[in-house]
N, C-alpha and C positions, 0 to 999 in steps of 0.2 A: 504494500500500500504506500503510495507516494505521499510527500508532505502535504500537498493540496488536499488529497483525499482524507488524510488523517485530520487535517484542520477542519474540513467540512463536517465530518462526523462529530468531532468534539464540539464544534460550534453549535451544531444541532442539538446535541445532548445538553449542553449548558443552558441554551436558550429555551429548550422545550421541557426539561424535566425539573419539577419542583423538589425542594429539599424538605425532608420531614424527619423529626427526631422521634425515636421510639420511647415510649414510657415503659416503666417496669410493669410486668404482668401482675395483676392483683392476686392476693391470697384469699381464698374463700373456704369456709367449712364444707360446703357442698360441691366443691370443684370437681369431684369425681362422679357426680350424678347427672343423669339426663335432665336438662333444664325444663322447667314447666312454668314457673311464675315469671313475671316480667323482671323481677329482681335477679332471679337466677340467669335469665337470658342476658341481662345487662353485664353480669360477670363473664358469661360465656363470650359475648361480643368483644369485651375488652381483652380477654385472653387471646381470642382469635386474631384480633387486630395486632396484638403484640407479636404473634408468630412463634414458630418453633415447636408447636405441638398440634399441628393441623390434623393428623390422622386420629389422635385421641379425641380432639374436640368435635371433628366431623362425625366420628362414630357415636359420641354422646348425643349429638344433635339428632341423629337418625331416630333415636328413641325418645326424643323430647316432644313436648306439646306446646302449641302456640295458641294463646288466647286472642283470637281474631275477631273480637267484638268491635262494634263501631267506635267505642271510646279508645281502644287500644291499637287498632289496626294501623292508623296513621303513624303513631309513635313507634310502633314496632318496625314498620316499613322504612321509616326514616333512619332508625338505628341500623338496620340491616344494610341499607344503602351507604351510610356514612362509614360503616366498617369496611365494606368492599372498596370504597373510594380510598380509604387509608391504606389498605393493602396494595392497591394498584399504584399508589404513590411510592410505596416502598420498592415495588418492582421497577418503577421509573428510575429511582435513585440507584438501584443495583445496576441497571443497564447503563446509566450515565457513567458510573465508575468504571465499568468494563470497557466502554467505548473510549473513555479518556486514556485508559491504559493500553489500548490495542496498538499493536505494532505491525500487524500484517493481516491479510484477509482471513486467515484461520482464526485469529483472535476475534475478528468481527463476526464471523459465522457462528463461533461458539457463544458469543454474547447474545446473539439473536436467538439461538436455540434455547439457551438457559432462560431467557426472558419468556419465550413462548411456553416453556414447560411450567414456569411459575404462574402464568395466566391460566394455563390448563388446570392447575391445581385450584385456582379460584373458581373455575367452572364447576368443580365439585361442590363448592360452597353455594353457588348460584342455583344449583339443581337439587338441593337437599329435598328429600321427600316430605319433610315436615313443613316446608313452606307452603302456606295457602296461596291459591291463585289471587291476583296476578303477579305475586312477588317473584317467582322464578323467572318469568319472561322479562320483568323489569331489570333484574340483576344481570341476566344474560345479555341484555341489550347494552347495559353499562359497559360490560367487558368488550363487546363487539365495537362499540363506538371508540373506546379508549385505544384498543389495539389498532384499529383502522387509522386513527389519528396519528399514532406513533409511526406506523408504516409510511403514511403519506408524507410526514415531515422529514423522515430520513431519506426517502427517495427524492424529495425536492432538494435537500441539501447535497445529495450525491451528484446532482447535475453539474456541480463545479468540477468534478473529476472527469477530465477529458478522455481518459483511457476507457471509461465505461466499466471498469472492473468493480468499482464500489457498488454501482447500481446493480450489476449482475449478482453480486453476493447478496444484496438486500432483497432482490427479487427471488433468488433461489432459496432464501431462508426468511420468508416473510413472517413477521411477528404475529400476524393475524390469521395464520394458517393452522388447521388441525387443533382447534381449541376444545375438542371433546374432553370431558372430565377424565383425569388420570385415575388409575386404580389406587387402592390403598398402598402405601409405601411398604417396602420389605423391611426386615429387621435392621438392615444396615442403613435405612433412611432414604434409599433411592427408590423413586416411584417408577412403576412400569407403565408402558403405553397400552391403552385399550384398543387402539385402532389397528395395531400391527404394522403401521407404516414405519419404514426405516428412515431416520433423519440423518442425512449425511452432512458433515461439515465441509 
């Protein structure tokens, strides 16, 4: 990757991706139970927003219950959306750091694939079976819009690379491709793909 190409990617990353500091995950006496009350869901959302225990939390949520009454539906949907937004901002920051450190096309491709896998993990969150309609569709649409926006911005920035290599890498490894929910992670923490598609760097 030439100097102009690296500059284009880094400029896009710095200008496009917001910075966000993580808070410490809260401690709660019922942290290991499936959430049912709004207070329990609030703790669950904060832990999921913090990250690092997705498989455990998503598993608990599958057995949870949501009080989708008129008085609670709006508050619950707002909290679910804000949690997803926070996690997507974390992915933006991760991608920004990787792009700033990239030195060749392999680094760039790897950064794109890692970000896409992280968004696919969030697709598991968006499609939890405990979410009442229309929440799953709304959350999934948030992910689609965000990944499409990132991909578009990167391709626009790549236009300054006259060799076309940067744009080709971005098109070959689009961040908005194959966002089907990943399976539960294995014991070593690496998630497998449900689609069976091979992702090549």
